[in-house]
N, C-alpha and C positions, 0 to 999 in steps of 0.2 A: 688528463685526456685532452687531446686536442678538440676543438669544436668541429662538427660536421658542416661543411661548407655545401650551400645550395647552389648549384652550377645553374643558375636560372638564365633564360635569355634575354638579354639587354633590350632586345626589340619590343619584346612582350610586356617587359616592365614600362616601357616608354607608352605602349598601346594602353596598358591597363590604367595608367596615371591620366592619360588623355581621356579614355573612356568616363573615369569617375569624375573627371573636371576638377582633380585635385591640385591644391597648390604645392608645390616642391618644400617650401618651408613649413606649411603647416602639416604635410604629410611626415617630414623629418621629426618634428616636434611630437607626432602621435606615436612614431616609433623609437622615441628617445635617443634619436642618433643625430649627427651634425648633417646639415645640408651638404656639405662637403662629401661625406660617406654616401649620401643618396646619389649625388652625382657620379660617385665613382662607381657604383652598381650600374649606373645607367649606360656608362662608358664601357663597362666589363671589366675595369681594371681590378676591382674588388667584388666580392660576393657576399651575400648575407649568410649567416649560418642558419641552419634548418628552422630554428624558432623564429628567427626575424623574417624568414621567407614565409613561413606560415601566417605570421601577423600581417606582412604585406598583402597577402591574399584576402585576409579578413577584411583590412582596412579599405581596399580596393574592390571588394565584392566579386570577386573571381574564384572559381575552383582552383585548388593549389596546382593541380596538374597542368594547367595552363601555362605556368610559367616554363614549362619544357617542351613547348611547341617551338616549331621553327619559325613559324609566321602566325599572326593574330588569326583567331577564328572568324568566320563571317557571321555574324549576327543578324539575322534578318527578322523582322516583325512579323509575328504569326497571324496577322490581321492585314488587310488591305489598308492602306494609310490615305484616309481622306480628309484629312485636318487643312483648315482653310485660313487658320490664324497667320499673319505675316511670319514669315521665317521658321513655321512649325516644320516645314518638310526639309529645311536647309541644315539639320543638324542630326547626329546619330541618336538613338533612343537611348536615355539615360539607364544606368544600371537597376535604379528603381522601379522606372517605367517597364524594364523588361521583366525583372523578377515578378512584379505584380502581374503582368500579363500570363507569364508562365503558371504562376499561382493560380490564377483565375480560369486557366485552361484544365489544370489538374481538377479543381472542384467540378468543373462543367464535364469532364470526361467520366468523373466517377459517378456523378448524377444520372449522365446519359447510360452507362452500363447498368446502374441501379434500376432505371426505369424499364430498360431493355429486358432484365430478369423479370419484373413485374408485369411484363407484357401491356404495358401502358400504351394507349393510344397516340397516334401523332397529334402535334397540337395544330389545329386546322388552319390558323390564320398564317402560319410561316411562309412566306413567299406567295401568299394569296394574290398579290397584284405585282406590279412591275413598273418600269420607267415609262410605259406607254400609257399608263393609265390616269385619270384624272386625279388630282391631288385631293380635291375636295370629296370626292368617292371614298378614297382610301381614308381619309380622316374621319369621315362619317361612320364607317365601318368600324375603325378603332373605337370612337364613341360609344357606338351601339355594343360592342363587345364587352368593353370594360364599364359601361354605365355611366359614362361622363356627360352629365347633364344637368340641368337647373336644381334638381331634386338633391344631388350629390353636393353641390356647390353649396345649398343652403343648409346642409348638414354639417358643414365644414366652419369651424370658428374663424379660420383665416387660410391664407395659401400653403403656410406650413402644414396644417390639419389636412388641406387639400392633396399635397404632396404624399404624406403618410398614407392617407387613404388610396391614393392612386397607385402607390406601391403595392399596397395590400391587394388591391384587385388585380394588378398584372400577376402576382405570385399565385392569386387563387385561379389564374387561368394559366398556370405552371411556366411562368416567366421567371427565372431567379434574377432578383435585383440585389446587387451588391452596391453598398455605398461605403467608401472610406478616403480617407485623407493620407493614410501612411501604407507602407508594404507591411502585409501581416499584421501584427499588433504592436510593431516597432515605431514607438512614437518618434524616434530619431531618424527614421526613413521616411520624409515627408514626400508627397507626390505634388508635381509641379503644374498648376494649372494652364501654364504657357505652354505645356508640352502636349496636355489633352484634357479635355473637359468629360469625355466619357467614350465608351465604346459598346459595340453590341455582337455578339456571337449568334449568328442565325443557325439553328439547328432545329429539325422539325420534332425533336424528342426533348431537347433540354436546352431552350434557348437562354441566353444570358444577357443582362443589361449592367453595365458597370456605371456609376456615378463618381466622378472625383469630388470628394467633399471638401477639398481645399479651394473649391470655386465658391463665388459668392453664392450664399443661400437662396438667393432671388434668383440665380440662373439655374438652379439644379432641377426646377419643376420643368423648364423649357428643355433641358437636356433629355431627360427621360421621356418626354414626349418625341423628340428626337430619335432617340434610339428606338422607341417602339415603332416608328415609320421604318426603319431599317429592317426590323424583324418582318413586318407586313409586306415589305417587297423583297424579302429572303436575301438581303446582302449585308454580309458581315462587315466591319470597319471600325476604325479608329477615328473619332470625330473633335474637332474643335471650332465649331463655327464662331465667326467674328460677329458678336451681337451689335456692333456699331454699323453694321451693314443691312441692307435690306436682304431678303431670303435670295432674291433674284440676283444679287452681287456676290454670294458665295461662291468661291473659287472651283470647287469641285461640283461636278454635274449632279452626282448622288448626294452630296451634302446640300445643294440647291434645292433638290427635289425634296428631301426629308425635313429640310427647314420649312419649307411651304406647308407640309403636311402637319408637322408639329404646332405651327401658328394657327391653323385651321382646327386643330383638335382642341385647343385652348381657347380660342376665341373665333367661334365660326364667323365667316365673312358676312352672311347675310343678317345675322342677329347684331354683329358689331355697327354694320351700317345703320341700322335703325336705332339703336341705343346711343350713338355718337351724337353729341347735342353741338351744333355749330353756332349756337347763341349764348354759349358760356365759355368760360376760360379753359385753357388747356390744362392747368391743374384740376379743375374741378372735374373734367372728363377723365384725366387719368386716375385720379383717387376714386371716383364713383365707380368706373369700370373695373379697376383691381378689385375693389369690394366685391363686385358682383360676379366676375369670373373666378374670383379667388386664386389670382395669379399676382406677380409683382407688376409695379407701374412700368417696368422696362418693357414687358412683354407688350403691354396696352401702348406704349409710346412706339415701339416699333410697327405694330399693328395700323397704327395711325399714320405713321409714315409711309407704309407700304399702300395704303388707300389714298395718299395725296391729301390727307386731313390736315397735314401741318409741311411746312418747307424743309428742305435740306438743313438750312442754317438753324432753324428752330429745333430741328431733331437734335442736330449735334450740339447745341447749346444746353438743351434739356437734358440730353444724355450724359454730359459731363457734370451737368449739376446733379443729377440723380446718383451717378456715380461716387461724387464727392462726399455725398451724405450716407452712402452705404459702406459700412464698415465689415469687415471679416471679422466674425465672432472668433476670439482665441479659445482654442481647445480647452475644455474643462476637465477633460479625462472621462465625464459622463458615468453613467452607471456601466460597470464592466461587462456585465452579462448582457445587457441591452445592446452593447457596441458588438459583442460577439455576433448576435444575430444579424445586426445591420451589415456589418462588414462582410459576412459569408451568406447572406440571404437566410431569412426565417426559415424558408421551406427546405433549403439545404441542410442548415444545421439541425433542424428536428429530423430529417431524414437519415442523417448521419447518427445522430444519438440513438434512434430507433433501432438502426442497422446494428450498432454496437451493442446494444441492450440484448439484441436476439441472436448476436454472434454471427452475423453475416459479414462483419467488418470488425478487423482488430482494433481495440482501443487505441494503440498506438498510431495507427493509420488515420482513424476518425480525428485525433487530437493533432496530428500533422496537417491535416486538410483544413482544419479550422484554427490552425495556429495558435494552439493554447497547450497546456500541459496536460497530461493524461489524468492527474490529480483533480483537474478541473471538470472533468466531464460529466462526473455525478452531480455537481453544483449547477452546470449548464442545463442539465436535465431537469432539476428541479425547479430553475427558474422558467423553464418553459412550462411545466405542469401546473406551478403554483404561483407564479409571479414573483419569487424570491428564491435565492440560491440557498442550498442545504449547507449546513455549518457541521456536518458530520466528517 
């Protein structure tokens, strides 16, 4: 029996390969065909069989039906693009980034509807301020709402502990905080920090913050503060602030505004000016204040630069020095069930597990939203309740 040809559109194939930033030779190898055959498909001289076309769709991360369109679909970012890193706006969103965004929106929409059914009150601080307000006042309101003060800093062993407690307090105020460096639970689909550091979905019922864990650990605490600022002014958006620049130098007006707020949240200006010691070395100041504020030395360095405590040259030199000493930790896989809560937000995970146990959502839908197998749901529930998964 002759193989069924898939009469795919060559222009769509060309678009999909470019969208996935796939090398032709590498793609041919993945499909177990010759590069010449792949080129023939691109010209329309030959066509793949049905199985090969389905494999193409999987490898290029597009729906199979796209291959039969006359022209490429217009894929638009579902959030305002506020990125400021050089070149961030000069390329189309990657398949990984788009799939991550759509996955997050599905989670947010479910939680929004869930809270609506519960007749939950609106989150009072979403859009409480705007770009006309004073950034220090907004930062103060965020600190007061989440209890970010010296008492919190003192109970934290280090800035990583501070970050965890900050996330916990945000979630206690019904902000879903998702942290991941991959799409779903697929460790082969890594997120690129050059594309984005984080994003915020401003919704007065179910606000969301996403933190790209592919970023340096030292940068993530500033990113969450930045995204919190987005929620307080009610502006959704994708962020990628350039931490080698002052807040005032960020390219987008909203990002400049939120960057200022984030710096003030973590290191209040009045307090910083008092604590900076002009009679000791820069390193002593950086280390001492990083320990006090429970933030990275990068955050203190930027603050010192913004207040002209150090020159541009010293800032650049010290920034490069700190960067060279900071290594991205290689993923260890971590505790699987802990990662499920971190990647999906502890609050959302618990709500989905509860809804599934009450029959308010199908187990298949809950598993799909959490990017886990249905068979894992009981173990996730056990981990939430008892701190360890069931083995039943």
